[in-house]
DRENVOVO-246658 format. One record per residue (C-alpha): x, y, z; residue number from 1; residue in one letter. Coordinates in steps of 0.2 Angstrom, whole numbers, padded with zeros to 4 digits. Layout:
+-------+-------+-------+------+------+
|    px |    py |    pz | resi | resn |
+-------+-------+-------+------+------+
|     X |     Y |     Z |  NUM |    A |
...
+-------+-------+-------+------+------+
END
This chain:
+-------+-------+-------+------+------+
|    px |    py |    pz | resi | resn |
+-------+-------+-------+------+------+
| -0212 |  0504 |  0353 |    1 |    M |
| -0218 |  0487 |  0352 |    2 |    G |
| -0230 |  0478 |  0363 |    3 |    R |
| -0223 |  0474 |  0380 |    4 |    G |
| -0208 |  0486 |  0378 |    5 |    S |
| -0201 |  0493 |  0394 |    6 |    P |
| -0205 |  0511 |  0388 |    7 |    G |
| -0223 |  0508 |  0385 |    8 |    R |
| -0225 |  0499 |  0402 |    9 |    S |
| -0217 |  0514 |  0411 |   10 |    R |
| -0229 |  0526 |  0402 |   11 |    E |
| -0244 |  0516 |  0407 |   12 |    R |
| -0238 |  0514 |  0425 |   13 |    D |
| -0235 |  0533 |  0426 |   14 |    R |
| -0253 |  0537 |  0420 |   15 |    R |
| -0263 |  0523 |  0429 |   16 |    T |
| -0271 |  0527 |  0446 |   17 |    P |
| -0268 |  0513 |  0458 |   18 |    R |
| -0279 |  0517 |  0473 |   19 |    A |
| -0288 |  0533 |  0480 |   20 |    A |
| -0275 |  0545 |  0486 |   21 |    G |
| -0260 |  0534 |  0481 |   22 |    E |
| -0248 |  0543 |  0469 |   23 |    R |
| -0245 |  0535 |  0452 |   24 |    A |
| -0231 |  0545 |  0444 |   25 |    G |
| -0236 |  0563 |  0444 |   26 |    E |
| -0255 |  0559 |  0446 |   27 |    L |
| -0264 |  0557 |  0462 |   28 |    A |
| -0282 |  0550 |  0461 |   29 |    T |
| -0296 |  0560 |  0469 |   30 |    V |
| -0313 |  0552 |  0473 |   31 |    H |
| -0326 |  0560 |  0462 |   32 |    P |
| -0337 |  0564 |  0477 |   33 |    A |
| -0323 |  0575 |  0484 |   34 |    V |
| -0322 |  0584 |  0467 |   35 |    V |
| -0341 |  0586 |  0467 |   36 |    T |
| -0342 |  0592 |  0485 |   37 |    A |
| -0328 |  0605 |  0482 |   38 |    W |
| -0336 |  0611 |  0466 |   39 |    G |
| -0352 |  0615 |  0476 |   40 |    E |
| -0344 |  0623 |  0491 |   41 |    L |
| -0332 |  0633 |  0480 |   42 |    A |
| -0344 |  0642 |  0469 |   43 |    R |
| -0356 |  0656 |  0473 |   44 |    E |
| -0373 |  0651 |  0480 |   45 |    A |
| -0387 |  0647 |  0467 |   46 |    V |
| -0404 |  0652 |  0472 |   47 |    L |
| -0419 |  0642 |  0467 |   48 |    P |
| -0431 |  0649 |  0454 |   49 |    P |
| -0443 |  0662 |  0460 |   50 |    A |
| -0460 |  0656 |  0465 |   51 |    H |
| -0453 |  0639 |  0468 |   52 |    L |
| -0459 |  0633 |  0485 |   53 |    P |
| -0443 |  0629 |  0495 |   54 |    T |
| -0440 |  0622 |  0512 |   55 |    V |
| -0423 |  0627 |  0520 |   56 |    L |
| -0419 |  0616 |  0535 |   57 |    V |
| -0405 |  0622 |  0546 |   58 |    Q |
| -0396 |  0611 |  0559 |   59 |    A |
| -0394 |  0623 |  0573 |   60 |    S |
| -0380 |  0613 |  0581 |   61 |    K |
| -0368 |  0615 |  0566 |   62 |    V |
| -0354 |  0627 |  0570 |   63 |    Q |
| -0349 |  0636 |  0559 |   64 |    P |
| -0366 |  0635 |  0551 |   65 |    P |
| -0367 |  0629 |  0533 |   66 |    Y |
| -0381 |  0641 |  0530 |   67 |    V |
| -0374 |  0659 |  0532 |   68 |    T |
| -0385 |  0673 |  0538 |   69 |    P |
| -0382 |  0681 |  0521 |   70 |    E |
| -0388 |  0666 |  0511 |   71 |    F |
| -0403 |  0665 |  0522 |   72 |    R |
| -0407 |  0683 |  0519 |   73 |    K |
| -0404 |  0681 |  0500 |   74 |    A |
| -0417 |  0666 |  0500 |   75 |    L |
| -0429 |  0676 |  0510 |   76 |    T |
| -0428 |  0691 |  0498 |   77 |    D |
| -0429 |  0681 |  0483 |   78 |    H |
| -0443 |  0669 |  0488 |   79 |    L |
| -0453 |  0678 |  0500 |   80 |    G |
| -0468 |  0668 |  0505 |   81 |    D |
| -0462 |  0653 |  0495 |   82 |    D |
| -0449 |  0650 |  0508 |   83 |    L |
| -0451 |  0640 |  0523 |   84 |    T |
| -0436 |  0641 |  0535 |   85 |    A |
| -0435 |  0628 |  0549 |   86 |    V |
| -0422 |  0627 |  0562 |   87 |    D |
| -0419 |  0610 |  0570 |   88 |    L |
| -0409 |  0607 |  0586 |   89 |    D |
| -0397 |  0594 |  0579 |   90 |    C |
| -0381 |  0591 |  0570 |   91 |    D |
| -0379 |  0591 |  0551 |   92 |    H |
| -0386 |  0573 |  0548 |   93 |    M |
| -0404 |  0580 |  0549 |   94 |    V |
| -0413 |  0565 |  0541 |   95 |    P |
| -0405 |  0553 |  0553 |   96 |    Q |
| -0406 |  0564 |  0568 |   97 |    A |
| -0424 |  0570 |  0565 |   98 |    R |
| -0433 |  0558 |  0553 |   99 |    P |
| -0451 |  0562 |  0558 |  100 |    D |
| -0449 |  0581 |  0556 |  101 |    E |
| -0440 |  0578 |  0539 |  102 |    V |
| -0454 |  0567 |  0533 |  103 |    A |
| -0467 |  0580 |  0538 |  104 |    D |
| -0457 |  0594 |  0528 |  105 |    L |
| -0456 |  0583 |  0513 |  106 |    I |
| -0475 |  0579 |  0514 |  107 |    R |
| -0479 |  0598 |  0513 |  108 |    T |
| -0471 |  0599 |  0496 |  109 |    L |
| -0479 |  0584 |  0488 |  110 |    L |
+-------+-------+-------+------+------+
END
């Protein structure tokens, strides 16, 4: 097919995404952040290396909780005294809701 031919134009249109969520032929575009978030949520939890000082901050107003009791137990069993677990009375945007507490926790690791 030559340059500018109708067949080539239709093929390019079918494969070219137009805007997030808009169909282009058989393809629908998906924002990379959505793919990343799903990839993190859909896999088994990964524990940090043993003996790595770790701070778990759980926003206690989040229901259902992002941190399950099973995951918290796995962290505790795996890290022992290297785990510091903190429950904050806020929603999931912890750094925005409790900036002073978050800053203090970060300082403990520096």
